[in-house]
N, C-alpha and C positions, 0 to 999 in steps of 0.2 A: 424216772432222768437226771441225770448229772451231769456236771462238769466232767471232766478228766481226771480233776485234782480232789473228787469226791464231794466238789462245794454246792450251793443252790439246786440240793433234790428236789422233786419235784412227782408228784404222785402223781399218773396218767390216765388210772383209770380205777373205778369206784363199784364195780358190779356184782351180784352177787355167785356167792361160790369160789372157784379158785380162776384165774389167769397162769396160762406158764409157758415156755418155751419161748419171750422174744425174737421173731430176728426179723433186722432190720430190712429195706428194699434196696435194691442195689442205687439208685437214687438218692435214697435214706431222708427220702418223704413219709412213709408208711412203714409201720410194724406188723407183722404177722405175729398172733400168739392163738397158743391153744388151751380152750374156756372149757369148766361144766358150770353148770349151773347151780349147783349144789343142791340141788333136788332132795329131799329124804327119803323117798318112795321108785320117784320116777324122775329122773334129770336127763338134762340135754346138754352133749358136748360135742367142739366143732372146731373149726377153727374162721380166725376174724381178724381184722385189721385197725390199727387205729392210725389216726394222723400223727405226725412224729412234730408236730409243733406246740402242744398241747394244747388244743382245741376242746381234745375228749371226744371227741365222733367218733366212733366204735362203728363197724360195716361188720357183722355177718353174714362170712359168706359160706359157711357148709354145716347143717347140723344132723344130731342124729341123738334119739332115744335110747338111755343105759347103752349109751357106746360112749368110746374116749377117743377124741383126735390128740398128735401129739406132734411133736417138732416137725413143724412146719419152715420148706426149707424154698428160699424163691430160686429163681432159674436167672443164672448171670444175665441176662435180656431184662428181667422185673417182669415178663407176660407172663409165668406159669410158676404156682405152687405144691410142691411135691409135699404130701405128709404121711403119715400112719396109722388108719383106723385099728381101734382095738374092740374087738366083740367079743362074743359069748366062744365065738369057733379060735378064734387066733388073733394076729398081727398080717395085714394087709394094705400093699401098698396103694396108696392113691395121689393123681394129678388132679388138676384143673387149672382153670381162663383164673388170673390176680385178681377178676370181679367177681372170683365164686362158679361161673358158667362152666357146663362142659363136665363136672367131677366122675371121673372116670377107677377102676380100678384098675390099675397095671398087669396084674397076675393073677391065676386064679391059685396058686401056690401062695403060702404065707412069707413075708418078707418083709422088714421095715427099711424105711428109709431114708436113708443116710445121708444123702444131697445131691449134688449136680458134678459133672464131669465139668471141667474147667470152660469146653469150649461151650456147654450149655448142652450138645450133640445128644446124653444121653444123662439116663438118672441111675448115682447108683445106691445098688438095695444089701444088704444084707439078709443068709438066709442059708441053714444048716451048716455056718462054720466058712461060707463061703464069701465073697464080694462078688456080686455078681452087677452086669447094668442092661440097661433095653432104652429103646429108643422112650419119647414122652408119651406115644402110642401103643407101649405094652410089646413093638414088637423086637425082635434080634437081638434075642437075649442070650449073652454068653456071660462066660466067666469071667471076671476081672481080677483075682484076687483068689486063690484056693486055701483051706487051712488057716486062715487070718484067727489069731490068739482071740480066748474068751467065747469062742463057738460065736464069733461077729457079735456078740452084745457089745457095741462102743457108739462113741459121738466120733464123726472126722469133720477135718477141715484142711483144705488143700491148701500148700506154700502158693507164694502170688506168680509164681513161676511154671506153677503145674507137674512140676518134677515129684513133691515129694507131699504124705500124706499125716499130719500129725492126730491120733488116736486114743482117746480114751475108755476106762468105762465108764457108763452114763452116772454121777451124781445121784440119781436117784436108787442104785443099788449098794448105797452106802448104807442103806435101810433098812437092807435084806440081807449085806452081806457079811457083816462084822463091822462094818466102820470104815473109815475113812483109810485107813492100813489094807484095805481091799481093792481101793481106788488106784489101775496102773497108766500111766500112758506110753505111746510106742509108739516109733517114728518109722513108715513103708517107703517104699519106693514106690513111687505108682506106677511100675512095670509090674509090681511085682512079684521082685527079684529079692526082696532082701526087707527083714522087718528087724524095728530093734526095741528092746522092752529100753525107755530113759528115764524113769523115775515111777513115782509117786505124786496125783491127781485127779482130777476131773477136769474137764468141758474143757479145755483148750483151746487157741485161736491162734493164728500166724497175724503180725502188724500186715496191715497193707505192702504195697511197691515195693518193699527191698525183704518182707519175710523175714 
């Protein structure tokens, strides 16, 4: 963690293996992140939280052996966390309570968790070049945007007013797709009516309040 001007950099974790994909809770008091313990034969991967006050207190919420969790996404009210679990069979969307209770798979088919709708009523998933949404219990699936770029392999962030989505190729794909030149950013209307390519880059984020 650091100040907005880059000063006073503070390391928050010192765990074996890797910690990735940090995400602030809506109240700013907790950071969720994905981890693996770096085991050379069998490893444990999952989702944990960290107090953002720098105390170093880490709480493990979800863990599996030889499977990788990624992309924890807080619900707008901070009560739940969605994430994607990668297994030998593919990628599977999950949701759980913010304390790690009641972890459940959202659908039988493969999909990637992208985030929550601004009202917190549905979870946005990417599957087979389309965006779909489901309720937090996995019911009520419906198509949100058809034929999104890059077969739907994108990371997204909603505008504060809920009218737009900024999306990009995930940064990690730069290593397997030929470098940063193949990282693209898109602007989409939230009703799915238009998509614009706006340049090269990765991991975009809207500023709060004014967009």
